[in-house]
SEKEDREN-127089 format. One record per residue: residue number from 1; z, y, x of N, C-alpha, C in turn. Coordinates in Angstrom, 3 decimals, decimal comma. Layout:
N
nr: NUM	n.z: Z	n.y: Y	n.x: X	ca.z: Z	ca.y: Y	ca.x: X	c.z: Z	c.y: Y	c.x: X
...
END
This chain:
152
nr: 1	n.z: -106,385	n.y: 29,557	n.x: 19,436	ca.z: -105,149	ca.y: 28,870	ca.x: 19,694	c.z: -105,463	c.y: 27,515	c.x: 20,329
nr: 2	n.z: -104,679	n.y: 27,208	n.x: 21,339	ca.z: -104,912	ca.y: 25,963	ca.x: 22,052	c.z: -104,141	c.y: 24,827	c.x: 21,372
nr: 3	n.z: -104,811	n.y: 23,720	n.x: 21,109	ca.z: -104,174	ca.y: 22,587	ca.x: 20,455	c.z: -103,477	c.y: 21,723	c.x: 21,491
nr: 4	n.z: -102,267	n.y: 21,315	n.x: 21,151	ca.z: -101,497	ca.y: 20,449	ca.x: 22,055	c.z: -101,996	c.y: 19,021	c.x: 21,868
nr: 5	n.z: -102,383	n.y: 18,374	n.x: 22,956	ca.z: -102,868	ca.y: 17,001	ca.x: 22,809	c.z: -101,726	c.y: 16,079	c.x: 22,364
nr: 6	n.z: -102,039	n.y: 15,251	n.x: 21,374	ca.z: -101,035	ca.y: 14,311	ca.x: 20,885	c.z: -101,076	c.y: 13,045	c.x: 21,725
nr: 7	n.z: -99,920	n.y: 12,596	n.x: 22,062	ca.z: -99,879	ca.y: 11,313	ca.x: 22,754	c.z: -99,364	c.y: 10,271	c.x: 21,777
nr: 8	n.z: -99,483	n.y: 9,028	n.x: 22,154	ca.z: -98,999	ca.y: 7,955	ca.x: 21,292	c.z: -97,493	c.y: 8,077	c.x: 21,141
nr: 9	n.z: -97,014	n.y: 7,691	n.x: 19,994	ca.z: -95,578	ca.y: 7,747	ca.x: 19,731	c.z: -94,845	c.y: 6,692	c.x: 20,567
nr: 10	n.z: -93,581	n.y: 6,923	n.x: 20,733	ca.z: -92,757	ca.y: 5,984	ca.x: 21,485	c.z: -92,766	c.y: 4,616	c.x: 20,804
nr: 11	n.z: -92,792	n.y: 4,626	n.x: 19,485	ca.z: -92,815	ca.y: 3,358	ca.x: 18,743	c.z: -94,067	c.y: 2,570	c.x: 19,107
nr: 12	n.z: -95,205	n.y: 3,243	n.x: 19,079	ca.z: -96,457	ca.y: 2,563	ca.x: 19,422	c.z: -96,432	c.y: 2,085	c.x: 20,867
nr: 13	n.z: -95,925	n.y: 2,930	n.x: 21,761	ca.z: -95,859	ca.y: 2,551	ca.x: 23,171	c.z: -95,043	c.y: 1,274	c.x: 23,353
nr: 14	n.z: -93,910	n.y: 1,202	n.x: 22,659	ca.z: -93,035	ca.y: 0,023	ca.x: 22,772	c.z: -93,692	c.y: -1,208	c.x: 22,155
nr: 15	n.z: -94,378	n.y: -1,025	n.x: 21,039	ca.z: -95,080	ca.y: -2,146	ca.x: 20,404	c.z: -96,191	c.y: -2,650	c.x: 21,323
nr: 16	n.z: -96,922	n.y: -1,719	n.x: 21,923	ca.z: -97,997	ca.y: -2,117	ca.x: 22,839	c.z: -97,439	c.y: -2,770	c.x: 24,107
nr: 17	n.z: -96,305	n.y: -2,305	n.x: 24,571	ca.z: -95,642	ca.y: -2,936	ca.x: 25,724	c.z: -95,251	c.y: -4,369	c.x: 25,360
nr: 18	n.z: -94,681	n.y: -4,527	n.x: 24,173	ca.z: -94,316	ca.y: -5,852	ca.x: 23,657	c.z: -95,543	c.y: -6,760	c.x: 23,618
nr: 19	n.z: -96,626	n.y: -6,247	n.x: 23,048	ca.z: -97,861	ca.y: -7,027	ca.x: 22,921	c.z: -98,383	c.y: -7,442	c.x: 24,298
nr: 20	n.z: -98,313	n.y: -6,526	n.x: 25,259	ca.z: -98,774	ca.y: -6,818	ca.x: 26,614	c.z: -97,938	c.y: -7,936	c.x: 27,246
nr: 21	n.z: -96,633	n.y: -7,847	n.x: 27,102	ca.z: -95,736	ca.y: -8,860	ca.x: 27,682	c.z: -95,970	c.y: -10,228	c.x: 27,035
nr: 22	n.z: -96,146	n.y: -10,221	n.x: 25,715	ca.z: -96,305	ca.y: -11,473	ca.x: 24,973	c.z: -97,743	c.y: -11,995	c.x: 24,998
nr: 23	n.z: -98,676	n.y: -11,162	n.x: 25,485	ca.z: -100,083	ca.y: -11,577	ca.x: 25,528	c.z: -100,715	c.y: -11,607	c.x: 24,144
nr: 24	n.z: -100,318	n.y: -10,659	n.x: 23,302	ca.z: -100,839	ca.y: -10,577	ca.x: 21,933	c.z: -101,820	c.y: -9,406	c.x: 21,855
nr: 25	n.z: -102,949	n.y: -9,647	n.x: 21,250	ca.z: -103,941	ca.y: -8,561	ca.x: 21,108	c.z: -103,577	c.y: -7,666	c.x: 19,931
nr: 26	n.z: -104,112	n.y: -6,446	n.x: 19,954	ca.z: -103,913	ca.y: -5,531	ca.x: 18,821	c.z: -104,477	c.y: -6,162	c.x: 17,552
nr: 27	n.z: -105,638	n.y: -6,817	n.x: 17,696	ca.z: -106,270	ca.y: -7,444	ca.x: 16,541	c.z: -105,320	c.y: -8,468	c.x: 15,896
nr: 28	n.z: -104,656	n.y: -9,264	n.x: 16,719	ca.z: -103,714	ca.y: -10,273	ca.x: 16,202	c.z: -102,550	c.y: -9,587	c.x: 15,485
nr: 29	n.z: -102,073	n.y: -8,489	n.x: 16,048	ca.z: -100,991	ca.y: -7,746	ca.x: 15,392	c.z: -101,447	c.y: -7,256	c.x: 14,024
nr: 30	n.z: -102,660	n.y: -6,671	n.x: 13,970	ca.z: -103,189	ca.y: -6,181	ca.x: 12,693	c.z: -103,294	c.y: -7,337	c.x: 11,694
nr: 31	n.z: -103,813	n.y: -8,450	n.x: 12,167	ca.z: -104,032	ca.y: -9,608	ca.x: 11,306	c.z: -102,694	c.y: -10,182	c.x: 10,813
nr: 32	n.z: -101,730	n.y: -10,334	n.x: 11,736	ca.z: -100,443	ca.y: -10,958	ca.x: 11,390	c.z: -99,570	c.y: -10,070	c.x: 10,494
nr: 33	n.z: -99,688	n.y: -8,756	n.x: 10,685	ca.z: -98,761	ca.y: -7,838	ca.x: 10,010	c.z: -99,334	c.y: -7,143	c.x: 8,789
nr: 34	n.z: -100,637	n.y: -7,009	n.x: 8,750	ca.z: -101,251	ca.y: -6,248	ca.x: 7,662	c.z: -101,317	c.y: -4,763	c.x: 7,968
nr: 35	n.z: -100,971	n.y: -4,384	n.x: 9,194	ca.z: -101,119	ca.y: -2,985	ca.x: 9,614	c.z: -102,626	c.y: -2,688	c.x: 9,684
nr: 36	n.z: -102,992	n.y: -1,520	n.x: 9,213	ca.z: -104,407	ca.y: -1,140	ca.x: 9,180	c.z: -105,002	c.y: -1,168	c.x: 10,589
nr: 37	n.z: -106,185	n.y: -1,737	n.x: 10,688	ca.z: -106,892	ca.y: -1,857	ca.x: 11,952	c.z: -107,055	c.y: -0,471	c.x: 12,592
nr: 38	n.z: -106,704	n.y: -0,368	n.x: 13,860	ca.z: -106,889	ca.y: 0,870	ca.x: 14,601	c.z: -105,648	c.y: 1,740	c.x: 14,691
nr: 39	n.z: -104,628	n.y: 1,469	n.x: 13,901	ca.z: -103,426	ca.y: 2,324	ca.x: 13,883	c.z: -102,784	c.y: 2,434	c.x: 15,269
nr: 40	n.z: -102,733	n.y: 1,326	n.x: 15,985	ca.z: -102,070	ca.y: 1,339	ca.x: 17,296	c.z: -102,880	c.y: 2,094	c.x: 18,350
nr: 41	n.z: -104,145	n.y: 2,305	n.x: 18,100	ca.z: -105,004	ca.y: 3,028	ca.x: 19,049	c.z: -105,017	c.y: 4,525	c.x: 18,790
nr: 42	n.z: -104,627	n.y: 4,919	n.x: 17,588	ca.z: -104,632	ca.y: 6,346	ca.x: 17,242	c.z: -103,496	c.y: 7,085	c.x: 17,939
nr: 43	n.z: -103,773	n.y: 8,360	n.x: 18,226	ca.z: -102,710	ca.y: 9,198	ca.x: 18,785	c.z: -101,792	c.y: 9,609	c.x: 17,639
nr: 44	n.z: -100,575	n.y: 9,929	n.x: 17,980	ca.z: -99,614	ca.y: 10,351	ca.x: 16,964	c.z: -98,687	c.y: 9,219	c.x: 16,571
nr: 45	n.z: -97,953	n.y: 9,489	n.x: 15,535	ca.z: -96,886	ca.y: 8,583	ca.x: 15,116	c.z: -97,340	c.y: 7,364	c.x: 14,340
nr: 46	n.z: -96,355	n.y: 6,665	n.x: 13,856	ca.z: -96,588	ca.y: 5,447	ca.x: 13,097	c.z: -95,641	c.y: 5,470	c.x: 11,902
nr: 47	n.z: -96,109	n.y: 5,049	n.x: 10,757	ca.z: -95,271	ca.y: 5,116	ca.x: 9,558	c.z: -94,131	c.y: 4,089	c.x: 9,611
nr: 48	n.z: -93,090	n.y: 4,382	n.x: 8,852	ca.z: -91,970	ca.y: 3,452	ca.x: 8,727	c.z: -92,447	c.y: 2,131	c.x: 8,152
nr: 49	n.z: -93,380	n.y: 2,226	n.x: 7,203	ca.z: -93,909	ca.y: 1,021	ca.x: 6,562	c.z: -94,580	c.y: 0,114	c.x: 7,590
nr: 50	n.z: -95,372	n.y: 0,704	n.x: 8,488	ca.z: -96,039	ca.y: -0,104	ca.x: 9,509	c.z: -95,031	c.y: -0,685	c.x: 10,505
nr: 51	n.z: -94,016	n.y: 0,090	n.x: 10,851	ca.z: -92,974	ca.y: -0,423	ca.x: 11,747	c.z: -92,260	c.y: -1,598	c.x: 11,077
nr: 52	n.z: -91,951	n.y: -1,455	n.x: 9,802	ca.z: -91,292	ca.y: -2,528	ca.x: 9,061	c.z: -92,164	c.y: -3,785	c.x: 9,034
nr: 53	n.z: -93,466	n.y: -3,606	n.x: 8,812	ca.z: -94,383	ca.y: -4,743	ca.x: 8,807	c.z: -94,350	c.y: -5,453	c.x: 10,162
nr: 54	n.z: -94,345	n.y: -4,655	n.x: 11,233	ca.z: -94,354	ca.y: -5,229	ca.x: 12,573	c.z: -93,074	c.y: -6,018	c.x: 12,847
nr: 55	n.z: -91,924	n.y: -5,396	n.x: 12,605	ca.z: -90,657	ca.y: -6,083	ca.x: 12,944	c.z: -90,372	c.y: -7,258	c.x: 12,004
nr: 56	n.z: -91,001	n.y: -7,263	n.x: 10,824	ca.z: -90,839	ca.y: -8,396	ca.x: 9,913	c.z: -91,534	c.y: -9,641	c.x: 10,441
nr: 57	n.z: -92,605	n.y: -9,452	n.x: 11,186	ca.z: -93,364	ca.y: -10,581	ca.x: 11,731	c.z: -92,876	c.y: -10,939	c.x: 13,131
nr: 58	n.z: -92,724	n.y: -9,935	n.x: 13,969	ca.z: -92,341	ca.y: -10,158	ca.x: 15,372	c.z: -90,837	c.y: -9,921	c.x: 15,519
nr: 59	n.z: -90,087	n.y: -10,944	n.x: 15,158	ca.z: -88,627	ca.y: -10,822	ca.x: 15,078	c.z: -87,938	c.y: -10,722	c.x: 16,438
nr: 60	n.z: -88,619	n.y: -11,074	n.x: 17,505	ca.z: -87,989	ca.y: -10,949	ca.x: 18,815	c.z: -88,239	c.y: -9,573	c.x: 19,437
nr: 61	n.z: -88,880	n.y: -8,687	n.x: 18,682	ca.z: -89,040	ca.y: -7,298	ca.x: 19,130	c.z: -87,675	c.y: -6,619	c.x: 19,003
nr: 62	n.z: -87,239	n.y: -6,027	n.x: 20,086	ca.z: -85,922	ca.y: -5,373	ca.x: 20,108	c.z: -86,082	c.y: -3,938	c.x: 19,623
nr: 63	n.z: -85,750	n.y: -3,701	n.x: 18,378	ca.z: -85,905	ca.y: -2,373	ca.x: 17,772	c.z: -85,104	c.y: -1,303	c.x: 18,523
nr: 64	n.z: -84,048	n.y: -1,708	n.x: 19,197	ca.z: -83,221	ca.y: -0,742	ca.x: 19,935	c.z: -83,970	c.y: -0,106	c.x: 21,104
nr: 65	n.z: -85,035	n.y: -0,762	n.x: 21,572	ca.z: -85,792	ca.y: -0,207	ca.x: 22,705	c.z: -86,451	c.y: 1,115	c.x: 22,338
nr: 66	n.z: -86,638	n.y: 1,357	n.x: 21,062	ca.z: -87,239	ca.y: 2,616	ca.x: 20,611	c.z: -86,278	c.y: 3,780	c.x: 20,850
nr: 67	n.z: -85,004	n.y: 3,495	n.x: 20,726	ca.z: -83,991	ca.y: 4,547	ca.x: 20,829	c.z: -83,371	c.y: 4,654	c.x: 22,210
nr: 68	n.z: -83,462	n.y: 3,572	n.x: 22,983	ca.z: -82,811	ca.y: 3,537	ca.x: 24,283	c.z: -83,754	c.y: 2,870	c.x: 25,278
nr: 69	n.z: -84,221	n.y: 3,643	n.x: 26,256	ca.z: -85,184	ca.y: 3,118	ca.x: 27,231	c.z: -84,603	c.y: 2,004	c.x: 28,095
nr: 70	n.z: -83,287	n.y: 1,891	n.x: 28,158	ca.z: -82,668	ca.y: 0,831	ca.x: 28,956	c.z: -82,722	c.y: -0,525	c.x: 28,252
nr: 71	n.z: -82,963	n.y: -0,500	n.x: 26,959	ca.z: -83,052	ca.y: -1,741	ca.x: 26,188	c.z: -84,389	c.y: -2,420	c.x: 26,465
nr: 72	n.z: -84,388	n.y: -3,744	n.x: 26,625	ca.z: -85,653	ca.y: -4,457	ca.x: 26,806	c.z: -86,437	c.y: -4,499	c.x: 25,493
nr: 73	n.z: -87,746	n.y: -4,655	n.x: 25,598	ca.z: -88,623	ca.y: -4,679	ca.x: 24,434	c.z: -88,483	c.y: -6,007	c.x: 23,675
nr: 74	n.z: -88,220	n.y: -7,067	n.x: 24,415	ca.z: -88,101	ca.y: -8,394	ca.x: 23,812	c.z: -86,634	c.y: -8,813	c.x: 23,837
nr: 75	n.z: -86,163	n.y: -9,292	n.x: 22,717	ca.z: -84,751	ca.y: -9,686	ca.x: 22,665	c.z: -84,481	c.y: -10,958	c.x: 23,451
nr: 76	n.z: -85,528	n.y: -11,716	n.x: 23,782	ca.z: -85,343	ca.y: -12,916	ca.x: 24,592	c.z: -85,406	c.y: -12,614	c.x: 26,086
nr: 77	n.z: -85,535	n.y: -11,331	n.x: 26,410	ca.z: -85,573	ca.y: -10,904	ca.x: 27,795	c.z: -84,265	c.y: -11,317	c.x: 28,475
nr: 78	n.z: -84,318	n.y: -11,829	n.x: 29,726	ca.z: -83,094	ca.y: -12,254	ca.x: 30,415	c.z: -82,010	c.y: -11,170	c.x: 30,462
nr: 79	n.z: -82,421	n.y: -9,912	n.x: 30,620	ca.z: -81,434	ca.y: -8,830	ca.x: 30,640	c.z: -80,744	c.y: -8,715	c.x: 29,281
nr: 80	n.z: -81,523	n.y: -8,848	n.x: 28,227	ca.z: -80,959	ca.y: -8,764	ca.x: 26,876	c.z: -80,034	c.y: -9,946	c.x: 26,620
nr: 81	n.z: -80,458	n.y: -11,119	n.x: 27,067	ca.z: -79,625	ca.y: -12,309	ca.x: 26,889	c.z: -78,303	c.y: -12,135	c.x: 27,641
nr: 82	n.z: -78,393	n.y: -11,662	n.x: 28,889	ca.z: -77,174	ca.y: -11,440	ca.x: 29,689	c.z: -76,265	c.y: -10,417	c.x: 29,013
nr: 83	n.z: -76,870	n.y: -9,368	n.x: 28,471	ca.z: -76,099	ca.y: -8,334	ca.x: 27,778	c.z: -75,382	c.y: -8,935	c.x: 26,565
nr: 84	n.z: -76,114	n.y: -9,774	n.x: 25,798	ca.z: -75,513	ca.y: -10,424	ca.x: 24,627	c.z: -74,404	c.y: -11,384	c.x: 25,045
nr: 85	n.z: -74,614	n.y: -12,107	n.x: 26,148	ca.z: -73,586	ca.y: -13,034	ca.x: 26,644	c.z: -72,325	c.y: -12,263	c.x: 26,999
nr: 86	n.z: -72,488	n.y: -11,161	n.x: 27,723	ca.z: -71,331	ca.y: -10,343	ca.x: 28,095	c.z: -70,625	c.y: -9,811	c.x: 26,855
nr: 87	n.z: -71,413	n.y: -9,347	n.x: 25,894	ca.z: -70,839	ca.y: -8,836	ca.x: 24,646	c.z: -70,074	c.y: -9,944	c.x: 23,927
nr: 88	n.z: -70,666	n.y: -11,142	n.x: 23,873	ca.z: -70,009	ca.y: -12,272	ca.x: 23,213	c.z: -68,742	c.y: -12,690	c.x: 23,949
nr: 89	n.z: -68,778	n.y: -12,644	n.x: 25,294	ca.z: -67,578	ca.y: -12,974	ca.x: 26,071	c.z: -66,450	c.y: -12,001	c.x: 25,751
nr: 90	n.z: -66,797	n.y: -10,718	n.x: 25,640	ca.z: -65,780	ca.y: -9,721	ca.x: 25,281	c.z: -65,215	c.y: -10,019	c.x: 23,908
nr: 91	n.z: -66,091	n.y: -10,390	n.x: 22,972	ca.z: -65,619	ca.y: -10,731	ca.x: 21,629	c.z: -64,718	c.y: -11,958	c.x: 21,653
nr: 92	n.z: -65,094	n.y: -12,958	n.x: 22,476	ca.z: -64,284	ca.y: -14,173	ca.x: 22,583	c.z: -62,933	c.y: -13,828	c.x: 23,192
nr: 93	n.z: -62,939	n.y: -13,011	n.x: 24,264	ca.z: -61,676	ca.y: -12,594	ca.x: 24,881	c.z: -60,800	c.y: -11,880	c.x: 23,863
nr: 94	n.z: -61,410	n.y: -10,994	n.x: 23,087	ca.z: -60,664	ca.y: -10,278	ca.x: 22,056	c.z: -60,114	c.y: -11,260	c.x: 21,030
nr: 95	n.z: -60,933	n.y: -12,241	n.x: 20,646	ca.z: -60,515	ca.y: -13,228	ca.x: 19,663	c.z: -59,354	c.y: -14,052	c.x: 20,212
nr: 96	n.z: -59,454	n.y: -14,464	n.x: 21,494	ca.z: -58,379	ca.y: -15,240	ca.x: 22,099	c.z: -57,107	c.y: -14,413	c.x: 22,175
nr: 97	n.z: -57,239	n.y: -13,138	n.x: 22,503	ca.z: -56,063	ca.y: -12,279	ca.x: 22,518	c.z: -55,477	c.y: -12,185	c.x: 21,121
nr: 98	n.z: -56,350	n.y: -12,128	n.x: 20,132	ca.z: -55,892	ca.y: -12,089	ca.x: 18,747	c.z: -55,150	c.y: -13,371	c.x: 18,429
nr: 99	n.z: -55,678	n.y: -14,526	n.x: 18,880	ca.z: -54,986	ca.y: -15,793	ca.x: 18,662	c.z: -53,621	c.y: -15,773	c.x: 19,332
nr: 100	n.z: -53,565	n.y: -15,247	n.x: 20,569	ca.z: -52,283	ca.y: -15,158	ca.x: 21,265	c.z: -51,321	c.y: -14,265	c.x: 20,504
nr: 101	n.z: -51,819	n.y: -13,161	n.x: 19,990	ca.z: -50,983	ca.y: -12,250	ca.x: 19,224	c.z: -50,503	c.y: -12,944	c.x: 17,951
nr: 102	n.z: -51,406	n.y: -13,672	n.x: 17,308	ca.z: -51,043	ca.y: -14,417	ca.x: 16,104	c.z: -49,953	c.y: -15,440	c.x: 16,429
nr: 103	n.z: -50,118	n.y: -16,139	n.x: 17,545	ca.z: -49,102	ca.y: -17,106	ca.x: 17,963	c.z: -47,771	c.y: -16,415	c.x: 18,220
nr: 104	n.z: -47,826	n.y: -15,255	n.x: 18,865	ca.z: -46,586	ca.y: -14,514	ca.x: 19,134	c.z: -45,919	c.y: -14,058	c.x: 17,841
nr: 105	n.z: -46,723	n.y: -13,634	n.x: 16,886	ca.z: -46,171	ca.y: -13,211	ca.x: 15,592	c.z: -45,507	c.y: -14,401	c.x: 14,907
nr: 106	n.z: -46,167	n.y: -15,562	n.x: 14,950	ca.z: -45,584	ca.y: -16,769	ca.x: 14,367	c.z: -44,288	c.y: -17,134	c.x: 15,071
nr: 107	n.z: -44,288	n.y: -17,033	n.x: 16,400	ca.z: -43,087	ca.y: -17,336	ca.x: 17,179	c.z: -41,961	c.y: -16,362	c.x: 16,831
nr: 108	n.z: -42,294	n.y: -15,084	n.x: 16,725	ca.z: -41,281	ca.y: -14,080	ca.x: 16,369	c.z: -40,707	c.y: -14,365	c.x: 14,981
nr: 109	n.z: -41,546	n.y: -14,774	n.x: 14,045	ca.z: -41,080	ca.y: -15,111	ca.x: 12,695	c.z: -40,155	c.y: -16,325	c.x: 12,748
nr: 110	n.z: -40,528	n.y: -17,324	n.x: 13,562	ca.z: -39,681	ca.y: -18,511	ca.x: 13,702	c.z: -38,336	c.y: -18,145	c.x: 14,313
nr: 111	n.z: -38,356	n.y: -17,333	n.x: 15,370	ca.z: -37,106	ca.y: -16,911	ca.x: 16,032	c.z: -36,234	c.y: -16,124	c.x: 15,062
nr: 112	n.z: -36,852	n.y: -15,230	n.x: 14,292	ca.z: -36,103	ca.y: -14,442	ca.x: 13,308	c.z: -35,464	c.y: -15,356	c.x: 12,270
nr: 113	n.z: -36,226	n.y: -16,315	n.x: 11,776	ca.z: -35,707	ca.y: -17,265	ca.x: 10,791	c.z: -34,565	c.y: -18,091	c.x: 11,394
nr: 114	n.z: -34,759	n.y: -18,589	n.x: 12,605	ca.z: -33,728	ca.y: -19,386	ca.x: 13,292	c.z: -32,473	c.y: -18,547	c.x: 13,510
nr: 115	n.z: -32,669	n.y: -17,295	n.x: 13,903	ca.z: -31,537	ca.y: -16,396	ca.x: 14,134	c.z: -30,754	c.y: -16,179	c.x: 12,841
nr: 116	n.z: -31,469	n.y: -15,997	n.x: 11,735	ca.z: -30,825	ca.y: -15,803	ca.x: 10,430	c.z: -29,983	c.y: -17,030	c.x: 10,069
nr: 117	n.z: -30,540	n.y: -18,223	n.x: 10,280	ca.z: -29,800	ca.y: -19,459	ca.x: 9,992	c.z: -28,560	c.y: -19,582	c.x: 10,876
nr: 118	n.z: -28,702	n.y: -19,217	n.x: 12,138	ca.z: -27,558	ca.y: -19,272	ca.x: 13,050	c.z: -26,484	c.y: -18,256	c.x: 12,659
nr: 119	n.z: -26,917	n.y: -17,064	n.x: 12,206	ca.z: -25,954	ca.y: -16,062	ca.x: 11,741	c.z: -25,205	c.y: -16,568	c.x: 10,516
nr: 120	n.z: -25,932	n.y: -17,230	n.x: 9,596	ca.z: -25,288	ca.y: -17,803	ca.x: 8,407	c.z: -24,298	c.y: -18,894	c.x: 8,804
nr: 121	n.z: -24,719	n.y: -19,754	n.x: 9,728	ca.z: -23,841	ca.y: -20,822	ca.x: 10,208	c.z: -22,612	c.y: -20,241	c.x: 10,898
nr: 122	n.z: -22,815	n.y: -19,200	n.x: 11,679	ca.z: -21,710	ca.y: -18,543	ca.x: 12,366	c.z: -20,727	c.y: -17,947	c.x: 11,350
nr: 123	n.z: -21,271	n.y: -17,282	n.x: 10,316	ca.z: -20,417	ca.y: -16,696	ca.x: 9,276	c.z: -19,623	c.y: -17,798	c.x: 8,566
nr: 124	n.z: -20,261	n.y: -18,925	n.x: 8,261	ca.z: -19,569	ca.y: -20,053	ca.x: 7,624	c.z: -18,456	c.y: -20,595	c.x: 8,518
nr: 125	n.z: -18,741	n.y: -20,736	n.x: 9,807	ca.z: -17,723	ca.y: -21,230	ca.x: 10,748	c.z: -16,548	c.y: -20,256	c.x: 10,853
nr: 126	n.z: -16,848	n.y: -18,951	n.x: 10,843	ca.z: -15,767	ca.y: -17,952	ca.x: 10,892	c.z: -14,888	c.y: -18,055	c.x: 9,647
nr: 127	n.z: -15,508	n.y: -18,225	n.x: 8,459	ca.z: -14,743	ca.y: -18,385	ca.x: 7,209	c.z: -13,874	c.y: -19,629	c.x: 7,270
nr: 128	n.z: -14,464	n.y: -20,716	n.x: 7,743	ca.z: -13,694	ca.y: -21,969	ca.x: 7,844	c.z: -12,524	c.y: -21,809	c.x: 8,802
nr: 129	n.z: -12,779	n.y: -21,163	n.x: 9,921	ca.z: -11,721	ca.y: -20,945	ca.x: 10,919	c.z: -10,618	c.y: -20,072	c.x: 10,336
nr: 130	n.z: -11,020	n.y: -19,042	n.x: 9,600	ca.z: -10,047	ca.y: -18,145	ca.x: 8,970	c.z: -9,203	c.y: -18,925	c.x: 7,946
nr: 131	n.z: -9,880	n.y: -19,765	n.x: 7,137	ca.z: -9,166	ca.y: -20,580	ca.x: 6,151	c.z: -8,225	c.y: -21,570	c.x: 6,820
nr: 132	n.z: -8,679	n.y: -22,194	n.x: 7,882	ca.z: -7,835	ca.y: -23,135	ca.x: 8,620	c.z: -6,634	c.y: -22,399	c.x: 9,197
nr: 133	n.z: -6,894	n.y: -21,212	n.x: 9,727	ca.z: -5,808	ca.y: -20,414	ca.x: 10,310	c.z: -4,808	c.y: -20,023	c.x: 9,229
nr: 134	n.z: -5,294	n.y: -19,618	n.x: 8,052	ca.z: -4,397	ca.y: -19,269	ca.x: 6,949	c.z: -3,554	c.y: -20,470	c.x: 6,533
nr: 135	n.z: -4,213	n.y: -21,628	n.x: 6,412	ca.z: -3,500	ca.y: -22,844	ca.x: 6,020	c.z: -2,455	c.y: -23,209	c.x: 7,062
nr: 136	n.z: -2,812	n.y: -23,096	n.x: 8,278	ca.z: -1,918	ca.y: -23,483	ca.x: 9,375	c.z: -0,697	c.y: -22,574	c.x: 9,410
nr: 137	n.z: -0,882	n.y: -21,290	n.x: 9,144	ca.z: 0,211	ca.y: -20,326	ca.x: 9,216	c.z: 0,841	c.y: -20,051	c.x: 7,849
nr: 138	n.z: 0,501	n.y: -20,815	n.x: 6,831	ca.z: 1,059	ca.y: -20,585	ca.x: 5,508	c.z: 2,526	c.y: -21,043	c.x: 5,477
nr: 139	n.z: 3,325	n.y: -20,507	n.x: 4,516	ca.z: 4,744	ca.y: -20,899	ca.x: 4,411	c.z: 4,901	c.y: -22,398	c.x: 4,156
nr: 140	n.z: 3,879	n.y: -23,024	n.x: 3,533	ca.z: 3,979	ca.y: -24,459	ca.x: 3,295	c.z: 3,890	c.y: -25,223	c.x: 4,604
nr: 141	n.z: 3,255	n.y: -24,655	n.x: 5,563	ca.z: 3,025	ca.y: -25,332	ca.x: 6,836	c.z: 3,353	c.y: -24,353	c.x: 7,971
nr: 142	n.z: 4,668	n.y: -24,037	n.x: 8,170	ca.z: 5,022	ca.y: -23,049	ca.x: 9,206	c.z: 4,682	c.y: -23,575	c.x: 10,600
nr: 143	n.z: 4,371	n.y: -22,644	n.x: 11,483	ca.z: 4,068	ca.y: -23,086	ca.x: 12,844	c.z: 5,302	c.y: -23,708	c.x: 13,481
nr: 144	n.z: 5,072	n.y: -24,704	n.x: 14,253	ca.z: 6,171	ca.y: -25,415	ca.x: 14,909	c.z: 6,648	c.y: -24,611	c.x: 16,103
nr: 145	n.z: 7,983	n.y: -24,546	n.x: 16,229	ca.z: 8,546	ca.y: -23,854	ca.x: 17,387	c.z: 8,964	c.y: -24,847	c.x: 18,458
nr: 146	n.z: 8,729	n.y: -26,073	n.x: 18,154	ca.z: 9,106	ca.y: -27,083	ca.x: 19,138	c.z: 8,195	c.y: -26,973	c.x: 20,350
nr: 147	n.z: 8,765	n.y: -27,311	n.x: 21,454	ca.z: 8,016	ca.y: -27,249	ca.x: 22,710	c.z: 6,940	c.y: -28,311	c.x: 22,722
nr: 148	n.z: 5,908	n.y: -28,016	n.x: 23,379	ca.z: 4,818	ca.y: -28,953	ca.x: 23,541	c.z: 5,303	c.y: -30,107	c.x: 24,410
nr: 149	n.z: 4,745	n.y: -31,249	n.x: 24,225	ca.z: 5,163	ca.y: -32,377	ca.x: 25,088	c.z: 4,938	c.y: -32,023	c.x: 26,547
nr: 150	n.z: 5,916	n.y: -32,358	n.x: 27,349	ca.z: 5,823	ca.y: -32,074	ca.x: 28,780	c.z: 6,437	c.y: -30,741	c.x: 29,137
nr: 151	n.z: 6,804	n.y: -29,906	n.x: 28,129	ca.z: 7,446	ca.y: -28,621	ca.x: 28,422	c.z: 8,926	c.y: -28,749	c.x: 28,109
nr: 152	n.z: 9,757	n.y: -28,141	n.x: 28,863	ca.z: 11,184	ca.y: -28,176	ca.x: 28,581	c.z: 11,810	c.y: -26,869	c.x: 28,848
END
């Protein structure tokens, strides 16, 4: 049976790419992280524990690059920064729209409250007018049939 040659895992490839960009030797990675010497040179995968050790020390390593080749290896990469800026701008736009919506809701509540007060005032004025009309047309105060001044 023919054995399939193992290649380095994508995780190792990305870590080594990171190290190359940052100018960090494998030895320094082993020393800084506690990863066993030689692990990055071996073919095959890498344990979760070793990945955790690496990302705990090298915090600017973009873990998303393992899952998406379009992601940069370093989070300080200009493309990554631009992507974060765009994402933040979208969040700010959404937040501002939320503020506008909040303002509109407050305005609608104010208009509703003002409308209610005006309806109450209108109802009071109608009652007063009705009472005045009743008083004016009551038998105690019959309407005058006399002509208005200037009419004959």
